[in-house]
N, C-alpha and C positions, 0 to 999 in steps of 0.2 A: 086389650087382648093379652093374656098371659100364656106362656109356653112352659110345658113340663114334659119330661120323658113319659112315655106310655107306661101306665101302671095299672094294677088291678082295679082300683076304684073307678076308673073311667073306661075300662076295657069293653064293657058291654056297649056303651055309646060309640066307641071307636069301631067296633066290629060292624055295627049297623051302618055307620057312615062309610066304611070301607066297602061294604056290600053294595050300597047305593051307587058309589062312585065307580065301580068296576063293570057296570053294565055294558060299557062300550069298549072295554079293554080286551085285548086278544086272549087273555087268560080267564075271562069271565065264566066260562064253563067250569073252571076249576074252583074259583073263589066265591061262587054265588051262595054256597051253603055256609051257615054260621060257623060250623066247626072248621071248615076249610079257611074261612076268613080269619078266624082266631089263630089257626096254625100259621098262616102267612104273616100275621102281625107279630107273632111271638117266635118266629123261626130264628135259628142261630145265625143265619146269614142276612138278618134284617135289623134295622134300627129305626124306631118311630118316635115321634113327639106329638103331643096333643096341643091344640090351640083352643083356649077357653075364654069365654066371656061370662062372668058371674056364675061359675061352676057348671056351665053347660059347654059341652064340646061343640065348637063351631067349625073345627077343621082338624085335619090329620095330615101329617107330612113325614116323609122318611124315605128310606132306601130299602129295596128288596134285592135279593140275589147279589149281595155284596161278595165280591171275590177279591180278597186281600192280595193274593198272589199276582193278579192281573191289575189290581187297583181300579176295578170296574164295578159299577152298581147301576140299578134302575130306580129312578125317582118315582115316588107316589105322592100325589097331592090330592086330597079330598076336602071338599068344602060343603058344609051343610047347605041344603037347598035354600034355606031362608037367608043365607049370607052370600049366595052366588051373585056376582056382579058388584060386590061391595069393596073389592080390593083385597079381600082376605086371602085369596089364592096367590096373589102377587106377593103379599107379605110372607106367606109360607114358602114360596119359591125363593125369595131372598134369604130367608132363614136357612133353607137347605143348601144354598150356595156357600154360606159361611161354614156349614158342617162338612162340605167337601174337603176343606183344608184339614179339619180335625180328623176325618176318616182317612186322610191321605189318598184320596181318589184322583186318578189322572183322567178318567173317562166316565161319563154318565150317559146312558142311552135309554131310549124309550121307543116303543112301537105303538102307534095309534091307528085307528081306522081313518081312511081317507076323508071321511065327512065329519070327523070329530072336531069340535071347537078347540080341543087341546092342541091341535097343530099350531094355531096362531099364538096361543099362549107359550108354547115351547120356543117358538121363534123369538118372541119378545124377551124370553129369559136368556137368549143367546145360543140356543141349539141350532144346528144346521141340518137341513134335510140331506140324508146320506143315501137313500135309496127307497125303492118300492118293492113290496112283497105282493106280487100279482095274485089276486083272488085268495087272499089270506084267510078269509072266513066267509061263511054264507049268512046272509040276513034275509029272512023270508024267501029263501031259495035263490037269491041273487048274490053273485060274488062281489065281495068288497075288498079293495086293495088295502094293504097296510103300508104305513109310511114310517120309515126308520129315521129317527132323529138322534143326533149325538152331540155332546159337548166334550171337548178335549182340552185339558189343561195345556196352555202354551208354555 
């Protein structure tokens, strides 16, 4: 697996992977369209890397909503459906933790749906459950809680 900053050559693959991975995210209503996914990946307050295997993007990792003044950001880890369960997400997570130092972040936070498998993954990465957003969104007319996870530099 090789890692490279997100660039034009692989942008189309990255946009599709990002769109597939945001279906459970709280902001999915915003990022489900290709042009909005592209805007999120190339925003001034974002930094992304692609993870490749033989010139095919198998993962995407980075930070959105980076706020340098507060030293806070939100992580994004997207893994190709064919690579899920292979440890690729874990490797991307470890890579991002190294970038926390480079970006001088003191806090990384994420909000996920209560039934998302991402919850377990965040805990394994060292995030702590900080709270619940009651009825954060509706899914098929039923309220779903959001779980706030945070990692703070000690």
